[in-house]
C-alpha positions in Angstrom: 70.0 -60.5 53.9 69.1 -59.8 49.7 66.0 -58.5 49.3 63.5 -60.6 47.4 63.1 -59.4 43.6 60.1 -57.5 42.9 57.9 -59.0 40.3 57.9 -57.9 36.5 55.0 -55.5 36.2 52.3 -57.0 33.9 51.5 -55.2 31.0 48.2 -54.8 30.2 46.8 -56.6 27.4 46.9 -54.8 24.0 43.6 -53.0 23.5 41.0 -55.2 21.5 40.9 -53.4 17.9 37.6 -52.1 16.9 38.5 -51.6 13.5 41.4 -53.1 11.5 42.9 -52.6 7.7 43.6 -55.2 5.5 47.4 -56.0 5.4 47.8 -57.4 2.0 45.6 -57.2 -1.4 43.6 -60.7 -1.5 42.8 -61.1 1.9 39.7 -63.7 2.7 36.8 -63.3 4.6 35.6 -66.6 5.5 32.0 -67.2 6.0 28.7 -68.7 4.4 29.8 -66.4 1.3 33.8 -66.2 1.1 34.9 -62.9 -0.2 38.2 -61.9 -1.2 38.8 -58.3 -0.5 40.9 -56.7 -3.6 42.9 -53.9 -2.0 45.5 -53.0 0.9 44.6 -51.0 3.5 40.6 -51.5 3.5 39.0 -50.6 6.7 37.3 -53.0 8.6 35.0 -53.1 11.5 35.3 -56.0 14.1 32.5 -57.6 15.0 34.0 -60.4 17.2 37.5 -61.3 18.4 38.5 -64.6 18.8 42.6 -64.5 19.9 43.8 -65.7 16.4 41.2 -64.5 14.0 38.9 -61.7 14.0 35.3 -61.5 12.6 34.8 -58.3 10.4 32.7 -56.6 8.3 33.8 -54.7 5.0 31.5 -51.5 5.5 32.6 -50.3 2.0 32.0 -53.2 0.1 28.9 -53.9 -1.3 26.5 -55.8 0.7 28.8 -55.3 3.7 30.2 -58.9 3.9 31.2 -60.5 7.2 33.4 -63.0 7.4 37.0 -64.3 9.6 40.4 -63.5 8.7 43.6 -64.1 10.7 44.6 -61.6 12.9 48.1 -61.4 10.9 46.0 -60.4 7.9 45.5 -57.2 9.3 47.0 -54.2 11.1 45.2 -51.8 13.7 48.0 -50.3 15.3 49.3 -46.9 13.6 52.7 -45.6 14.1 54.4 -42.3 13.4 54.9 -42.2 9.4 58.6 -42.0 9.9 58.8 -45.0 11.7 57.3 -47.3 9.5 58.4 -45.9 6.3 61.1 -48.8 5.6 58.3 -51.7 6.5 55.5 -52.8 4.6 53.4 -50.3 2.4 50.1 -51.2 4.7 51.5 -49.9 7.8 52.7 -46.8 6.2 49.3 -46.3 4.5 47.8 -46.6 8.1 50.3 -44.3 9.6 49.7 -41.5 7.1 45.9 -41.9 7.6 46.3 -41.6 11.5 48.4 -38.3 11.0 45.9 -36.9 8.5 43.0 -37.6 10.6 44.8 -35.9 13.6 45.9 -33.1 10.8 49.3 -33.4 11.9 51.2 -32.1 8.9 54.4 -32.0 11.1 54.4 -35.7 11.2 53.7 -36.0 7.7 56.2 -33.7 6.2 59.7 -36.2 6.8 57.7 -38.7 4.9 56.7 -36.4 2.0 58.3 -36.7 -1.4 60.5 -34.0 -2.2 58.6 -33.5 -5.8 55.4 -33.9 -3.6 52.6 -32.6 -5.9 49.3 -31.2 -4.4 48.3 -29.4 -7.6 47.3 -30.5 -11.3 49.8 -27.6 -12.7 52.8 -29.4 -11.7 55.3 -30.2 -8.7 54.7 -27.5 -5.9 57.2 -29.2 -3.2 57.0 -29.9 0.3 57.1 -26.7 2.0 54.3 -25.1 -0.5 52.3 -28.2 -0.1 52.9 -28.3 3.8 51.4 -24.8 4.0 48.5 -25.6 1.7 47.3 -28.5 3.6 47.5 -26.5 6.9 45.9 -23.5 5.4 43.5 -23.2 2.2 43.4 -26.9 1.3 43.1 -28.4 5.0 39.7 -30.0 3.7 41.8 -31.8 1.2 43.9 -33.6 4.2 40.7 -33.9 6.0 39.1 -36.2 3.3 42.3 -38.2 3.3 41.4 -40.8 5.9 38.4 -41.9 3.8 40.1 -42.2 0.7 42.7 -44.5 2.5 39.8 -46.8 3.9 38.8 -47.6 0.4 41.9 -49.6 -0.3 45.3 -48.7 -2.1 45.8 -50.1 -5.4 49.1 -50.6 -7.8 48.8 -48.0 -10.6 50.0 -50.2 -14.0 53.3 -49.6 -15.6 54.4 -47.7 -12.6 55.8 -47.6 -9.1 52.8 -45.8 -7.8 50.2 -47.2 -5.2 47.2 -45.0 -5.5 44.0 -44.3 -3.2 40.8 -44.5 -3.4 40.9 -47.8 -6.3 38.6 -45.8 -8.4 41.4 -43.8 -9.7 43.3 -46.7 -11.0 40.3 -48.6 -12.3 37.6 -46.0 -13.3 38.5 -44.1 -16.5 38.3 -40.7 -15.7 38.0 -40.3 -12.4 38.5 -36.6 -11.3 38.3 -36.4 -7.7 40.5 -36.4 -4.9 43.2 -39.1 -5.1 46.6 -39.9 -3.3 49.7 -41.8 -3.9 52.8 -43.4 -2.7 56.0 -44.5 -3.6 59.1 -46.5 -2.7 62.2 -44.2 -2.5 65.5 -44.3 -1.0 64.6 -44.1 2.3 61.2 -46.3 2.5 57.9 -45.3 1.4 57.2 -41.7 0.6 53.9 -40.0 0.4 54.1 -38.9 -3.4 50.8 -37.0 -4.1 47.3 -35.5 -3.0 45.6 -34.2 -6.2 42.3 -33.1 -6.6 40.5 -31.6 -9.8 40.3 -27.5 -10.0 42.6 -25.2 -8.7 
């Protein structure tokens, strides 16, 4: 006699997101006052999950607007940076953010550009930067998630996408900034610069 086939295990539903990030620039929040979010990678708090749509609040936007957007217009699952470097920039940025939040320099190292810059004096390269981000400049790495949460903007007349957007939009911006470029193997983390030594 053939034994009955065991039922396939039921996977638990994916966890409901409590925060998400915009997949693209120009994401529309539908509500009483429609709001268009200007940058990709902007962090949003989830207010309500209605399946295909999410009601979200932009905590970094003036007035903290709330509205509805399609689930496909946001991301909330971070992967390892090396796994998503060939995909969308927003997924790569979220992966870098999560690795930085965990202080996982080993996960960041493979996606750092060979000419990674972490000093205003010029290229330091990957090894010197990894050493600095693990030691004397660890505070810069700790600030990276909050920089990325404000969104990533294209730098005019370059192939660079940078955060925070103020680096691109405000003349004379001199605080910590980071950038990404598309290389032969996909997206690369190009720099994490700050004013001063």
